C-alpha positions as CSV (number, residue, x, y, z in Angstrom):
1,M,-32.6,6.4,31.3
2,A,-29.4,5.3,33.0
3,K,-28.8,2.6,30.4
4,M,-29.3,5.1,27.6
5,I,-26.8,7.5,29.2
6,D,-24.3,4.6,29.5
7,S,-24.9,3.6,25.9
8,I,-24.2,7.2,24.8
9,F,-21.0,7.4,26.9
10,K,-19.9,4.0,25.6
11,L,-20.3,5.3,22.0
12,Y,-18.3,8.4,22.9
13,L,-15.5,6.1,24.3
14,T,-15.6,4.0,21.2
15,I,-15.0,7.0,19.0
16,K,-12.3,8.3,21.4
17,I,-10.5,4.9,21.4
18,D,-10.6,4.7,17.6
19,R,-9.0,8.2,17.3
20,I,-6.3,7.5,19.9
21,E,-5.4,4.1,18.2
22,T,-5.4,5.9,14.8
23,K,-2.9,8.5,16.1
24,I,-0.7,5.8,17.7
25,A,-0.6,3.8,14.5
26,F,0.0,7.0,12.5
27,L,3.0,8.0,14.7
28,K,4.5,4.5,14.7
29,E,4.2,4.1,11.0
30,Y,5.4,7.7,10.3
31,Q,8.5,7.4,12.4
32,P,10.7,5.2,10.1
33,I,9.4,7.2,7.1
34,L,10.5,10.5,8.7
35,I,13.9,9.1,9.5
36,D,14.3,7.8,5.9
37,T,13.1,11.2,4.6
38,L,15.8,13.0,6.6
39,K,18.4,10.6,5.3
40,E,17.3,11.2,1.7
41,K,17.5,15.0,2.2
42,N,21.1,14.6,3.4
43,D,22.0,12.4,0.5
44,K,20.6,14.9,-1.9
45,K,22.6,17.7,-0.4
46,L,25.8,15.6,-0.7
47,Q,25.0,14.8,-4.3
48,K,24.6,18.5,-5.0
49,V,28.0,19.2,-3.4
50,A,29.6,16.4,-5.5
51,L,28.0,17.7,-8.7
52,K,29.2,21.2,-7.9
53,H,32.8,20.0,-7.3
54,K,32.7,18.0,-10.5
55,H,31.7,21.0,-12.5
56,Q,34.4,23.2,-10.9
57,L,37.0,20.5,-11.6
58,L,36.0,20.1,-15.2
59,P,38.4,22.8,-16.8
60,Y,41.3,21.5,-14.7
61,A,40.5,17.9,-15.7
62,I,40.4,18.8,-19.4
63,Q,43.7,20.7,-19.4
64,A,45.3,17.7,-17.6
65,G,44.0,15.3,-20.2
66,H,41.3,13.6,-18.0
67,I,38.4,13.9,-20.5
68,D,35.6,11.6,-19.5
69,D,31.9,11.2,-20.5
70,Y,30.9,14.0,-18.2
71,A,33.3,16.4,-20.0
72,L,32.0,15.3,-23.4
73,E,28.4,15.8,-22.3
74,A,29.2,19.2,-21.0
75,K,30.9,20.1,-24.2
76,A,28.0,18.8,-26.3
77,L,25.5,20.9,-24.2
78,E,27.5,24.1,-24.7
79,I,27.7,23.5,-28.4
80,K,23.9,22.8,-28.5
81,K,23.2,26.0,-26.7
82,V,25.2,28.0,-29.3
83,E,23.3,26.2,-32.1
84,D,20.0,26.8,-30.5
85,Q,20.7,30.5,-30.3
86,F,21.8,30.5,-34.0
87,Y,18.5,28.7,-34.9
88,W,16.3,31.3,-33.3
89,H,18.3,34.3,-34.6
90,H,18.2,32.7,-38.1
91,R,14.5,32.2,-37.8
92,A,14.0,35.9,-36.9
93,L,16.1,36.9,-40.0
94,K,13.9,34.8,-42.3
95,Q,10.8,36.4,-40.9
96,A,12.4,39.9,-41.5
97,L,13.2,38.8,-45.1
98,K,9.5,37.9,-45.6
99,R,8.4,41.3,-44.4
100,N,11.0,43.5,-46.0
101,N,12.0,41.4,-49.0
102,N,15.6,42.7,-48.7
103,Q,17.8,39.8,-49.7
104,T,21.1,41.9,-49.5
105,A,20.5,42.8,-45.8
106,Y,19.5,39.2,-45.1
107,D,22.7,37.8,-46.7
108,S,24.9,40.2,-44.8
109,K,23.3,39.5,-41.4
110,F,23.2,35.7,-42.0
111,A,27.0,35.8,-42.8
112,L,27.7,37.7,-39.6
113,L,25.5,35.3,-37.6
114,T,27.2,32.2,-39.1
115,S,30.6,33.7,-38.3
116,K,29.6,34.4,-34.7
117,K,28.3,30.8,-34.3
118,N,31.5,29.3,-35.8
119,D,33.7,31.5,-33.5
120,A,31.7,30.5,-30.5
121,I,32.0,26.8,-31.3
122,Q,35.8,27.2,-31.9
123,A,36.1,28.9,-28.5
124,I,34.3,25.9,-26.9
125,E,36.5,23.5,-28.7
126,A,39.6,25.4,-27.6
127,S,38.4,25.4,-24.0
128,Y,38.1,21.6,-24.1
129,A,41.6,21.2,-25.5
130,V,44.4,19.5,-23.5
131,S,47.0,21.9,-22.2
132,S,50.4,22.0,-23.9
133,D,52.1,22.0,-20.4
134,L,50.7,18.8,-19.0
135,T,52.9,18.7,-16.0
136,T,51.7,22.1,-14.7
137,A,48.1,21.2,-15.6
138,Q,48.2,17.9,-13.8
139,K,49.6,19.5,-10.7
140,A,46.8,22.1,-10.7
141,Y,44.3,19.3,-11.2
142,H,45.5,17.3,-8.3
143,L,45.6,20.3,-6.0
144,V,41.9,21.1,-6.8
145,V,41.0,17.4,-6.2
146,E,42.7,17.4,-2.8
147,K,41.0,20.7,-1.9
148,Q,37.6,19.3,-2.9
149,K,38.1,16.1,-0.9
150,I,38.7,18.1,2.3
151,E,35.7,20.3,1.6
152,Y,33.5,17.3,0.8
153,A,34.6,15.5,4.0
154,K,33.7,18.6,6.1
155,V,30.3,19.0,4.5
156,K,29.6,15.2,4.9
157,A,30.6,15.2,8.6
158,K,28.4,18.3,9.3
159,L,25.4,16.8,7.5
160,E,25.7,13.5,9.3
161,E,26.0,15.3,12.7
162,Q,22.8,17.3,11.8
163,Y,21.0,14.1,10.8
164,V,21.9,12.2,13.9
165,T,20.9,15.1,16.2
166,F,17.7,15.9,14.3
167,S,16.6,12.3,13.9
168,T,17.3,11.5,17.6
169,N,15.2,14.5,18.7
170,K,12.4,13.7,16.4
171,K,12.4,10.0,17.5
172,R,12.4,11.0,21.1
173,L,9.4,13.4,20.6
174,L,7.4,10.8,18.7
175,D,8.1,8.2,21.3
176,E,7.0,10.6,24.0
177,K,3.7,11.3,22.1
178,V,3.1,7.5,21.7
179,S,3.7,6.9,25.4
180,Y,1.3,9.7,26.3
181,L,-1.4,8.4,23.9
182,N,-0.9,4.8,25.2
183,K,-1.7,6.0,28.7
184,K,-4.8,7.8,27.5
185,L,-5.8,4.6,25.6
186,E,-5.4,2.5,28.7
187,I,-7.7,4.8,30.7
188,A,-10.3,4.9,27.9
189,L,-10.2,1.1,27.5
190,A,-10.7,0.7,31.2
191,K,-13.8,2.9,31.1
192,F,-15.1,1.2,28.0
193,N,-14.8,-2.2,29.5
194,H,-16.6,-1.0,32.7
195,Y,-19.5,0.3,30.7
196,Q,-19.5,-2.6,28.3
197,S,-19.8,-5.2,31.1
198,G,-22.7,-3.3,32.6
199,I,-24.9,-2.7,29.5
200,N,-24.0,-5.2,26.7
201,S,-26.5,-8.0,26.6
202,L,-24.7,-9.6,23.6
203,D,-21.7,-10.9,25.7
204,E,-23.5,-14.1,26.6
205,M,-24.5,-14.6,22.9
206,I,-20.9,-15.0,21.6
207,D,-17.8,-16.6,23.4
208,Q,-14.7,-14.6,24.1
209,D,-12.6,-16.7,21.8
210,T,-15.2,-16.6,19.0
211,I,-15.0,-13.9,16.3
212,L,-18.1,-14.8,14.3
213,K,-21.2,-16.7,15.2
214,L,-24.3,-17.5,13.0
215,D,-27.4,-18.3,15.0
216,R,-30.2,-19.9,13.0
217,L,-29.5,-17.8,9.9
218,S,-32.0,-18.1,7.1
219,M,-32.2,-16.4,3.7
220,H,-35.2,-17.0,1.4
221,F,-35.7,-15.8,-2.1
222,G,-39.5,-16.2,-2.5
223,G,-40.1,-19.9,-2.0
224,L,-36.4,-20.8,-2.4
225,K,-34.6,-21.4,0.9
226,A,-30.9,-20.5,0.0
227,V,-29.9,-20.7,3.7
228,D,-32.0,-22.6,6.2
229,E,-31.5,-22.0,9.9
230,L,-27.7,-22.3,9.6
231,S,-25.6,-22.1,12.9
232,F,-21.9,-22.3,13.5
233,S,-19.0,-20.3,15.1
234,V,-15.6,-19.2,13.8
235,K,-12.8,-19.0,16.4
236,K,-10.3,-16.2,16.4
237,G,-7.1,-16.9,14.5
238,E,-8.3,-20.0,12.7
239,I,-8.8,-20.8,9.0
240,F,-12.5,-21.8,8.7
241,G,-13.8,-23.5,5.5
242,L,-17.3,-23.7,4.3
243,I,-17.9,-26.4,1.7
244,G,-20.9,-27.7,-0.2
245,P,-22.1,-28.5,-3.8
246,N,-23.0,-25.7,-6.2
247,G,-26.2,-24.0,-5.1
248,A,-25.7,-25.0,-1.5
249,G,-25.9,-21.4,-0.3
250,K,-22.2,-20.7,0.5
251,T,-21.9,-17.3,-1.2
252,T,-25.3,-16.3,0.1
253,V,-24.0,-16.8,3.6
254,F,-21.1,-14.5,2.8
255,N,-23.5,-11.9,1.4
256,C,-25.6,-12.0,4.6
257,I,-22.5,-11.6,6.8
258,T,-21.2,-8.6,4.8
259,R,-24.8,-7.2,4.5
260,F,-25.1,-7.4,0.7
261,Y,-28.2,-9.4,1.6
262,K,-30.5,-8.7,4.6
263,A,-31.2,-12.1,6.2
264,T,-34.8,-13.3,6.3
265,S,-34.2,-14.4,9.9
266,G,-31.5,-15.3,12.4
267,Q,-28.6,-13.4,14.0
268,I,-25.0,-12.8,13.0
269,F,-22.8,-11.9,16.0
270,Y,-19.2,-10.6,15.7
271,R,-16.5,-9.5,18.1
272,N,-14.6,-6.4,16.9
273,R,-11.0,-5.3,17.7
274,L,-12.2,-3.9,21.1
275,N,-13.6,-7.3,21.9
276,E,-17.0,-5.8,21.8
277,P,-19.8,-8.1,20.7
278,L,-21.9,-6.7,17.8
279,N,-25.0,-7.8,15.9
280,L,-24.1,-7.4,12.2
281,N,-27.8,-7.3,11.3
282,Q,-27.8,-3.8,12.6
283,F,-25.1,-2.6,10.2
284,V,-25.3,-1.2,6.7
285,V,-23.0,-2.7,4.1
286,H,-20.6,0.2,3.9
287,N,-19.9,0.2,7.6
288,V,-19.0,-3.5,7.9
289,I,-15.4,-2.8,6.6
290,K,-14.9,-0.3,9.5
291,E,-15.3,-3.2,11.9
292,G,-12.4,-5.1,10.3
293,I,-14.4,-7.5,8.0
294,V,-13.2,-7.6,4.4
295,R,-14.0,-10.0,1.5
296,T,-13.1,-11.1,-2.0
297,F,-15.5,-12.2,-4.7
298,Q,-15.6,-15.2,-7.0
299,N,-14.6,-13.0,-10.0
300,V,-11.5,-10.8,-9.9
301,E,-12.7,-7.3,-9.0
302,L,-9.7,-5.1,-9.6
303,I,-9.6,-1.6,-11.2
304,W,-8.1,-2.4,-14.6
305,E,-7.2,1.2,-15.4
306,L,-4.9,1.5,-12.4
307,P,-1.5,0.0,-11.7
308,I,-1.3,-2.7,-8.9
309,L,0.2,-0.3,-6.3
310,E,-2.6,2.2,-6.9
311,N,-5.2,-0.6,-6.6
312,L,-3.9,-1.3,-3.1
313,L,-3.9,2.5,-2.3
314,V,-7.5,2.8,-3.3
315,A,-8.4,0.0,-0.8
316,G,-7.0,2.0,2.1
317,H,-9.4,4.9,1.7
318,T,-11.2,4.1,5.0
319,L,-8.0,4.6,7.0
320,Y,-7.6,8.3,6.0
321,R,-8.5,10.7,8.8
322,T,-7.9,14.0,6.9
323,G,-11.2,15.7,6.0
324,F,-12.5,17.1,2.7
325,F,-10.9,20.5,3.0
326,G,-7.6,19.0,4.2
327,Q,-7.5,16.9,1.0
328,L,-8.7,19.8,-1.1
329,F,-5.7,22.0,0.0
330,N,-3.3,19.0,0.2
331,I,-2.2,19.9,3.7
332,R,0.9,18.3,5.4
333,R,-1.2,15.7,7.2
334,I,-2.7,14.2,4.0
335,R,0.7,14.1,2.5
336,R,2.0,12.2,5.5
337,E,-0.9,9.8,5.4
338,E,-0.3,9.1,1.7
339,M,3.4,8.4,2.4
340,I,2.4,5.9,5.2
341,M,-0.2,4.2,3.0
342,R,2.3,3.9,0.1
343,Q,4.9,2.3,2.4
344,K,2.2,0.0,3.8
345,A,1.2,-1.1,0.3
346,L,4.8,-1.7,-0.7
347,K,5.4,-3.8,2.4
348,I,2.3,-5.9,1.7
349,L,3.4,-6.4,-2.0
350,S,6.8,-7.4,-0.7
351,D,5.4,-9.9,1.8
352,L,3.3,-11.6,-0.9
353,D,6.1,-11.6,-3.5
354,L,4.2,-9.1,-5.7
355,L,6.7,-6.2,-5.5
356,A,7.8,-6.8,-9.1
357,Y,4.3,-6.0,-10.3
358,Q,3.8,-2.7,-8.5
359,Y,3.8,-0.6,-11.7
360,A,2.1,-3.2,-13.9
361,Y,-1.5,-3.0,-14.9
362,P,-3.8,-6.0,-14.1
363,I,-4.7,-6.6,-17.7
364,G,-2.6,-9.4,-19.1
365,L,-1.2,-10.7,-15.7
366,P,-1.6,-14.4,-14.9
367,Y,-4.8,-15.3,-13.1
368,G,-2.9,-16.6,-10.1
369,I,-1.2,-13.2,-9.7
370,L,-4.5,-11.4,-9.9
371,K,-5.9,-13.6,-7.1
372,K,-2.9,-12.8,-4.9
373,I,-3.4,-9.1,-5.6
374,E,-6.9,-9.3,-4.4
375,L,-5.6,-10.9,-1.2
376,A,-3.0,-8.1,-0.9
377,R,-5.7,-5.5,-1.2
378,T,-7.7,-6.9,1.7
379,L,-4.7,-6.4,4.0
380,M,-4.7,-2.6,3.4
381,V,-7.4,-2.0,6.0
382,N,-5.9,-4.0,8.9
383,P,-8.6,-6.7,8.8
384,Q,-9.6,-9.0,11.6
385,L,-11.8,-11.3,9.5
386,I,-11.0,-12.0,5.8
387,I,-13.8,-13.7,3.8
388,L,-12.6,-15.5,0.7
389,D,-15.1,-16.6,-1.9
390,E,-13.5,-19.5,-3.9
391,P,-9.9,-18.1,-3.9
392,A,-8.5,-21.1,-5.8
393,A,-11.1,-21.0,-8.7
394,G,-9.3,-21.1,-12.0
395,L,-5.9,-21.8,-10.6
396,N,-3.6,-24.6,-11.6
397,D,-1.9,-27.0,-9.1
398,A,1.2,-24.9,-8.7
399,E,-0.8,-21.7,-8.2
400,T,-3.1,-23.4,-5.7
401,D,-0.1,-24.6,-3.6
402,N,1.3,-21.1,-3.6
403,L,-2.1,-19.7,-2.6
404,A,-2.2,-22.1,0.4
405,L,1.2,-20.8,1.6
406,T,0.0,-17.2,1.1
407,I,-3.2,-17.7,3.1
408,K,-1.3,-19.3,6.0
409,K,1.2,-16.5,5.9
410,I,-1.6,-13.9,6.1
411,R,-3.1,-15.7,9.0
412,D,0.2,-16.0,10.9
413,E,1.8,-12.6,10.1
414,Y,-1.2,-10.4,10.0
415,Q,-3.1,-12.0,12.9
416,A,-6.3,-12.3,10.7
417,T,-9.0,-14.9,10.9
418,I,-9.7,-16.5,7.5
419,F,-13.2,-17.7,6.5
420,L,-13.3,-19.2,3.0
421,V,-15.6,-21.0,0.6
422,E,-13.8,-23.4,-1.7
423,H,-14.5,-26.4,-4.0
424,D,-10.8,-27.5,-4.1
425,M,-11.0,-30.2,-1.4
426,G,-7.2,-30.6,-1.4
427,L,-6.7,-26.9,-0.5
428,V,-9.5,-27.0,2.1
429,M,-8.2,-30.1,3.8
430,E,-4.6,-28.8,3.8
431,I,-5.1,-25.3,5.3
432,C,-8.4,-25.3,7.3
433,D,-8.5,-25.8,11.0
434,T,-12.3,-26.3,11.0
435,V,-14.6,-27.2,8.1
436,C,-18.4,-26.9,7.9
437,A,-20.3,-28.8,5.2
438,I,-23.7,-27.6,4.0
439,S,-26.2,-28.7,1.4
440,F,-29.3,-26.8,0.3
441,G,-28.6,-24.2,3.0
442,K,-28.6,-26.7,5.9
443,K,-25.6,-27.7,8.0
444,L,-24.5,-31.3,7.4
445,A,-21.5,-31.5,9.7
446,I,-18.8,-29.4,11.3
447,G,-15.4,-30.4,12.6
448,T,-11.7,-30.9,11.7
449,P,-10.9,-31.8,8.1
450,K,-10.3,-35.5,9.1
451,E,-13.7,-35.6,10.8
452,I,-15.4,-34.1,7.7
453,Q,-13.6,-36.6,5.4
454,S,-14.8,-39.5,7.5
455,S,-18.4,-38.3,7.8
456,Q,-20.8,-40.6,6.1
457,I,-23.5,-37.9,5.6
458,V,-20.9,-35.6,3.9
459,R,-19.7,-38.3,1.6
460,E,-23.2,-39.1,0.6
461,A,-24.4,-35.6,0.1
462,Y,-21.3,-33.9,-1.2
463,L,-18.6,-36.3,-2.2
464,G,-20.8,-38.9,-3.8
465,G,-20.8,-41.6,-1.1
466,E,-18.6,-44.6,-1.0
């Protein structure tokens, strides 16, 4: 009974910690966006003031002979407005002629309408004529310019003062909230660790520095043993490679880990971001991603009807905390979450040198770019373990070299563990810290790339022997 109560309280603490961490991440990510938004609002206000001044200055500039593109555009717009009015009045006259069949009345009104249009256009032309007294006109022009400069400087100084004051206050409030939440998080984590050490029997099954452990994993399809009592461990922060000939069971291992397949026997242990040991056999497939495990597939699985940026945004759906009704009514929280996710997606695209493709559609892009986009998409959910199924398949040598740099960059900058299956031995031996070779679902050898290269059993079973 006591253990059951402890388990329930531990579950409550897990949910509480998740919510607190989500709030902290939200506030930290929202802070720079809020500051930038305030800056953009000030810039827009200044632009409106500048446009207003330009419009006020226009008649003085024309009389002084300073006719630029803005003046010509303003003149063209005024003339177009007169011509549009003439068009609609003329159209009404033609409709009246059809109804009344009175050609005399039509001709009289049309002549009057045409005369008004010509007079209006002549008045516009006259208003855009240069003054005959240029000296006086230029003096008036310069006086207005100086007056506007002083007014603009005052408005700019006022807006900058407001921006500094408001942004400083907002930043202070957000920092105070984050500090308060961090204290709550420390208390919750201390309680969680206390209950975990008391009731979790999986601690002894997986080491503290191990993120994934397979223990005698087997997967049978009828009489075919695709995976046969396979065991190995993946350390946190390493790049782990799984190699073997076609049909060795590599993708089946991935499918068992991500719960696409339910293993026939054996255990799959995993340490989540709370350092809590979990048995993945107890998870359903759609909950695996919530624990920080993401994967790619052998084939490119993008949404072809959406631009690249939106492909990434779709991947971040599990991070949204606004409920159904909040999204239905588009409340402020969901708008802020969308701003954060968009900024996050843009940063990932920038880090992976894909920013130039943000508005492009996947169809027609080079295969190497599509593979990198899939990698970028995995980063949207803050993964701990990224599983890559033949990421270099179909790539040329230059694209493969670029992929190797990208995988290392993801491991180092995003603190993610990489677990990959690959047939390109050059790539595997270059980037992997540990390599496991399997054949017919059984483990042949595990060790560093050099140890695998020098293994006689691997050369005979996979590389063809000496």
